[in-house]
N, C-alpha and C positions, 0 to 999 in steps of 0.2 A: 432104291433108282428103278429096279424092276428091267423093263426091257425098252427105257426111255433112250433115249440117242446123246451120248457124252456131252455134257456141260462143256463151256468152254470159260476164260479169264482173259482180264486184260491186266498186260503189265506194265507199269511206268518206272523209269528210271531217271530221276530228275538231279542234274546236275547246275553246277553255274552256268551253264552256258545252254546247255540244251536238255530237250528231254526226249526219249526214248519212249516210246511206244511198241507193244508184242499184243496181240492174240493168241492164246496159246492154247491147246488142249490137254487132256489129262497125259498123256506122252510125253508133254514137251515139243508138240511137233507146233513152229511158229507159222500161222495163217494167216497172219497179215502184220505189216511194222506201218510206224509213223514216223518222223522227227518234227519237231519244232522248237524253237530257239526261247529260252528263260528270258524274262526282266528283272536281273538281279537288285535293280531299283525301285521296284514296285509290284509289292508281296500283291497284291489282288491280280495283277495282270498278269503275274504268273503262275496263280491260280486258276485264274480264265483259260490260260493255255493249256495247263494238265487238264481240264477238264475237258479242254476240243480234242485234245489227243486221245483223249478217253472215251470221249463219245462219237468219234469217228472209228474208231479201233470195235465199235460193238457191234454184236454178231446177235440172232435170233436166238442162241445157244449161249452166249454171254450171260455170267452168273454171279460174278466177283470180282472186283478191282484190286488188286495189290501193287505198293507203293512203294518203292525202295529211295530214298532220299539222304543224302547227307546232313549228318546232324544228332541232338539228342533227341532220342523219341521217348513216350512214356507210354510205354506201349500200350498198356491195359487200358488204359484213356484214349487212345489212341491222338495225343497231341504233343504236336513238335516243340519243344520247348527252348530248343536254338539252332541256328543253322548258319555255321562258317561262312558259306558263301550265297544263303536267300535272306533277305528279312525277314524270315518269319519267327517270331516267337510266340511260345505259348499258343500256340496257334490249332485249334480245333480240325486238324487236318483232316482227319478220317472221318468224320461228321461233316464237315465240308465237303468232300469229295464226294460221298454217299448221297449227299443231297443234291448235288449237280448232277449225278449220272445214274440215282436210281436203285441203287445197287449195292449189296453188303461191302465193305471196303476193308483194306488191311492197308496199315501203316509200319513200317519200318528201317531202321536204319540202311543205308546203301550197301555196306560190307556183310549183313545179315541176309538180304536177300540174294545177295551174290554168291554166298557162303550153301545156301540152300539150293541154288541152281546146280554148283557142283557137286553136292551131297547127290543131288537127284539124277545129274545125267552127266556130269562128269568126271573129274580128277580124282572126286569122292565117292562113288558110282560104287556100291557093297561095303562101303562102311558104316560103322555107327558110333562113333564118337570122333568126329573129324574138326580139324584148325584150320581156318582159312587167312592167309597171311595177306594181305594185298598191299603191293609196294610200289605206291605212285608218287605223286609229289610229297607225301606222308605216310602213315602206314596205317592200313585197318584192319580188323579183324571180324571173324564170325567163327560161333562155337557151337558144333550140333553134338548133342549130349545125347546117347539112349538112343539116336535117331527122330530127336527134336533139337526145338532150336533153344539155346539158353540164353538167357534177356536180363537173368538176378531179379533183384527185388523190386526194379522201379523199370525195367526195362534197357539200363544204361549201359548193361555188361559189353564185354569184351570192344574197349575203347584201349587196345594193345600198343598203340602208338604213343600214347603220353605213361608208359612208366619212365621214370628217369633212371638213365642208366650212366650218364656224366653227369655230377654235379659241375654247375660253373660252366658245364659244354655250352653248343651253338644255344640262341635264344630261340623259345618257340613260339609259334602264333596261337598255342593256348595259355602262356602268361607265363611258365616255367623256362628252366633253362635244362636244356642235355636230354631231353626225352628220345626216347628210341627212335622215333622218326627223323630226327633229326642226324642221325649218323649213319641210319641205313635206309635211305629212301632216295627217292628223284633228289631230292635237295641236298643229300649229302653227293650224289653222283654230279652234280654240278657243280658243288662246291667244291669239291678233291680237284676234282677235274681242270678246272681254272687254275685252282693253287699250284698241283702239278705243272700244268703248262706253263703257267709266269716264269717257274723257275726252270723250267727246260722248253724253251721257243719254236726248238728243231721239233717237236712232237709234230706228228699226225694231225693232232688234234687242233693245233693253231692254222694248220692249214689248211684243214676242214671247216674251220669259224673263220675263215677270210682274213688270215691273219692277225686275228684281235682275241687274242686269250680268253678277255672278259664276255665273248660271247659263245663262249662254249657252254654245251645244255647236255643234259643227259644222252638224247637220242647220238651227238655228236662222238660223244666216251664212248658209246655202244659202237657206233662205225667204227671209230678209231681200232678200237679194240678188235673187231673182226678183220678187219684188214692186217692186222700183227702187230701194231704199235703196242711196244712193251710198257709206255707209262699208262697209256690208258685201261691194258689188261690189268695193271696193279693195281689203279684207281677202283676198278669192279672187284677184284679179289679183296680189297680193303673193305667194301661195302657188304661185300659178301660174307665177312667175315663176322662182322658186326651184326648183320641178319641172323648169322649161324646162332651167336650167343643168345641172341633175344630168344630165339627160335627154343632154343634150350632150355631157357626160365619158363617160357611157357608150356613149353612138356614138362617139365618138373610138376608145375601146378593143375596142370588139364589131363596127363595122360593118354592123351588122342591116339588113332592106331594108324593114321596118317595126318600129314600138315600138306595144305594144297597152297601152293605161292601165287597169288595172279598178280593184277595191277599193270600201269604200263612198262614199270623196271623190268618185268619178265622177261619182254623183248631183248635182255641180254642171254637170255640162255641159261645155259654150263656156266658161260662168266662167272655168273654171279651164284650159280644155284650151286658149283662144286666145293667153292671155299666156303660157302654156308657150312653145306656136310659136313665138310674136314672139321670145321671148328665143332658146331652138334655134336659130333662122336665123343670128341674130348668135354666139351663142356656138359652136358647133361648126365645128372646126377647115375651114378654106378651102371655106365654103358654095358659095363660085361656081364651086368643081372639082369638086366632089362629085354624086353622086346624090340629088336628094330623100328621103327619108327620112320618110315619115309617121307623124305622131303621132294614132294615133286610140284612140279608145273601147272598149272591151272589149266584146263582144256576149251572151255566157253569163249573165252576172249571177253568183249566187250558186254556181249549179250547177257552173259552172265546175272547181269542185276534184272532186268527185264523179263528174262523166261524165269529166273528165280522166285522174282516179286508173284509173276504171274500164277506160279503153281503151289507159294507158300499160301497166297488167298484160296486156292482150289482144298490145297491139305489143310490148311487148317480150320477156314468158315466151312469147307462142304469135305468133308473127311470120307465121306462114301464113295466120293470121285475118284481117289486115288488107286492108279491100278498098281503102283511102286513096280513099275516096268520099266526098261530101257526104252527109250525112244529116240527118235533123230530131233535135232535144234535147228536145222537149215540156218 
């Protein structure tokens, strides 16, 4: 690059209801932001909204576009094979967005780009082998191995939430029963919170839900637990334990040096993470004979996906721009 000014990249974090756009420099500094609604019933309208956000983010130094989106991405071909929340099927998303923006484009799973953001600037900074576990409505994952994203043979790797841990357990949206995300995610907190409160109507959770146990959600469980409700604390501890069991299995397979836990459910903080750690210490293979693997909270919050998508585009499409230094995220 010689003495040229540093380039920038646009990062899009595309969900079922909104598109968040970020203009990011190689250090991770966010220079500009934008937000737009998706049209989950209309694929072409959503594509145009994505292109519109990307074009609004462009600067004279913008050199690439990175996109993180929930779904099955055939990474090498840039094709979105399946999206659970958007009507995208076998869509050449990379090429369509490159044509719309006039820039090289990278498309990856939303958890992968969030993992890259945490690896570069967040809780995984300084790691070489990192596992991100996103605990939201479901469970997603991102794997960094030897300093690079691990995607597998087809780009479909790290769908960790759909490992079956409880045969004949709760039905999952993937068509199976008893997937890890059904017992250790926001869905599990919702379900267990309602069941517990139905059996104990005096719980603070019921009061916070306006007297109707059927209206209890994860945020209500977390609020009640923070206010000392023993039943709510028990719900988070149970979900935390199931989370720790699954993390132990992932560590047995991947041997990361750190596990970063993100997603909306991380708002529960240590009420969820400490039970996960306690079980992990027992469930992981030969704990007394292996190095400690910290389980830590993600640091970038909702910005991880957009920032990570931009940095991943720079790092993989324009690797000469990567300073591998820490930087602000604003």
